[in-house]
C-alpha positions as CSV (number, residue, x, y, z in Angstrom):
1,M,-26.7,-23.8,-0.1
2,A,-24.0,-25.1,-2.4
3,E,-20.4,-24.9,-1.3
4,V,-18.1,-22.8,-3.5
5,K,-14.8,-24.4,-4.4
6,K,-11.6,-22.8,-3.1
7,S,-10.1,-22.9,-6.6
8,T,-13.0,-21.0,-8.0
9,V,-12.6,-18.1,-5.5
10,A,-8.8,-18.2,-6.1
11,G,-9.3,-18.0,-9.8
12,M,-11.6,-15.0,-9.6
13,L,-9.1,-13.3,-7.3
14,E,-6.3,-14.0,-9.7
15,I,-8.2,-12.6,-12.6
16,A,-9.1,-9.5,-10.6
17,A,-5.5,-8.9,-9.7
18,G,-4.5,-9.4,-13.3
19,V,-6.9,-6.8,-14.5
20,V,-5.6,-4.4,-11.9
21,A,-2.1,-5.0,-13.2
22,L,-3.1,-4.5,-16.8
23,V,-4.7,-1.2,-15.9
24,A,-1.7,-0.2,-13.9
25,G,0.6,-1.2,-16.8
26,F,-1.4,1.0,-19.2
27,M,-1.2,3.9,-16.8
28,F,2.6,3.5,-16.4
29,L,3.0,3.3,-20.2
30,L,0.9,6.4,-20.6
31,L,2.8,8.2,-17.9
32,G,6.1,7.3,-19.5
33,L,5.1,8.4,-23.0
34,V,3.3,11.6,-22.0
35,G,6.0,12.5,-19.5
36,G,8.7,12.0,-22.2
37,G,6.7,14.2,-24.7
38,V,6.2,16.9,-22.2
39,L,9.8,17.0,-21.1
40,S,11.0,17.0,-24.7
41,A,8.9,20.0,-25.4
42,T,9.9,22.0,-22.3
43,V,13.6,21.2,-21.5
44,P,16.4,23.4,-22.9
45,E,18.5,22.0,-25.7
46,H,21.5,21.1,-23.6
47,L,19.2,18.8,-21.4
48,E,17.5,17.1,-24.2
49,A,18.6,13.6,-23.1
50,L,16.5,14.2,-19.9
51,A,13.4,13.8,-22.0
52,A,14.1,10.0,-22.4
53,L,14.1,9.5,-18.6
54,P,10.4,8.9,-18.1
55,V,10.3,6.5,-21.0
56,A,13.3,4.6,-19.7
57,L,11.8,4.4,-16.2
58,F,8.1,3.7,-16.8
59,V,8.0,1.6,-20.0
60,P,9.9,-1.4,-18.4
61,V,7.7,-1.1,-15.3
62,A,4.6,-1.2,-17.6
63,A,6.0,-4.2,-19.4
64,L,6.4,-6.1,-16.1
65,H,2.9,-5.2,-15.1
66,F,1.6,-6.5,-18.4
67,I,3.5,-9.8,-18.1
68,A,2.4,-10.3,-14.5
69,G,-1.2,-9.4,-15.3
70,L,-1.4,-11.8,-18.2
71,L,0.1,-14.6,-16.2
72,A,-2.3,-13.9,-13.3
73,I,-5.3,-14.0,-15.7
74,A,-4.1,-17.2,-17.3
75,G,-3.6,-18.8,-13.9
76,G,-7.1,-17.6,-12.9
77,F,-8.7,-19.3,-15.8
78,A,-6.8,-22.5,-15.1
79,A,-8.0,-22.3,-11.5
80,L,-11.6,-21.7,-12.6
81,Q,-11.4,-24.7,-14.9
82,G,-9.8,-26.9,-12.3
83,T,-6.9,-27.9,-14.6
84,R,-3.2,-27.3,-14.6
85,W,-2.5,-26.7,-11.0
86,W,1.0,-25.5,-11.7
87,L,-0.3,-22.7,-13.9
88,A,-2.8,-21.7,-11.1
89,V,0.2,-21.5,-8.7
90,M,2.2,-19.4,-11.1
91,G,-0.8,-17.2,-11.5
92,S,-1.2,-16.8,-7.8
93,V,2.4,-15.7,-7.5
94,A,1.9,-13.2,-10.3
95,A,-1.3,-12.0,-8.6
96,L,0.8,-11.6,-5.4
97,V,3.1,-9.3,-7.4
98,C,0.2,-7.5,-9.1
99,F,-2.0,-6.7,-6.1
100,F,-0.7,-8.1,-2.8
101,P,-3.9,-8.4,-0.8
102,L,-5.7,-10.4,-3.5
103,G,-2.6,-12.3,-4.3
104,I,-1.9,-13.5,-0.8
105,V,-5.5,-14.8,-0.5
106,A,-5.3,-16.4,-3.9
107,M,-2.0,-18.1,-3.1
108,I,-3.4,-19.6,0.2
109,L,-6.6,-20.8,-1.5
110,I,-4.6,-22.4,-4.4
111,A,-2.3,-24.1,-2.0
112,L,-5.3,-25.5,0.0
113,S,-7.2,-26.6,-3.1
114,E,-4.7,-28.8,-4.8
115,R,-7.0,-31.8,-4.6
116,E,-9.7,-29.9,-6.6
117,F,-7.6,-30.0,-9.7
118,T,-7.8,-32.8,-12.2
119,R,-4.6,-34.8,-13.1
120,S,-3.7,-34.6,-16.7
């Protein structure tokens, strides 16, 4: 039975955490936009500024999820290819932010698999 490289497992975990973050980012974006629309239709005129609150809260959180998710996916692909160890490390940190259980395992595996990466 062939041994699976640690960097391959870490890359798959980083990609999975990145996909979770992208889905969560989409949900936060949807929540902010729909929440703002619902509030703007239901609040009285003197509280109209309240309608911008969901957008102001959830859209930046969605943007952070998108950025962390894309970085985790990029780091996952670097880990799968066995190139650019620094990007794989950054991706594992982003995966840690995206989805903690997968990110902590990915970070440990990337740290242990530094020798599996090619020097460029």
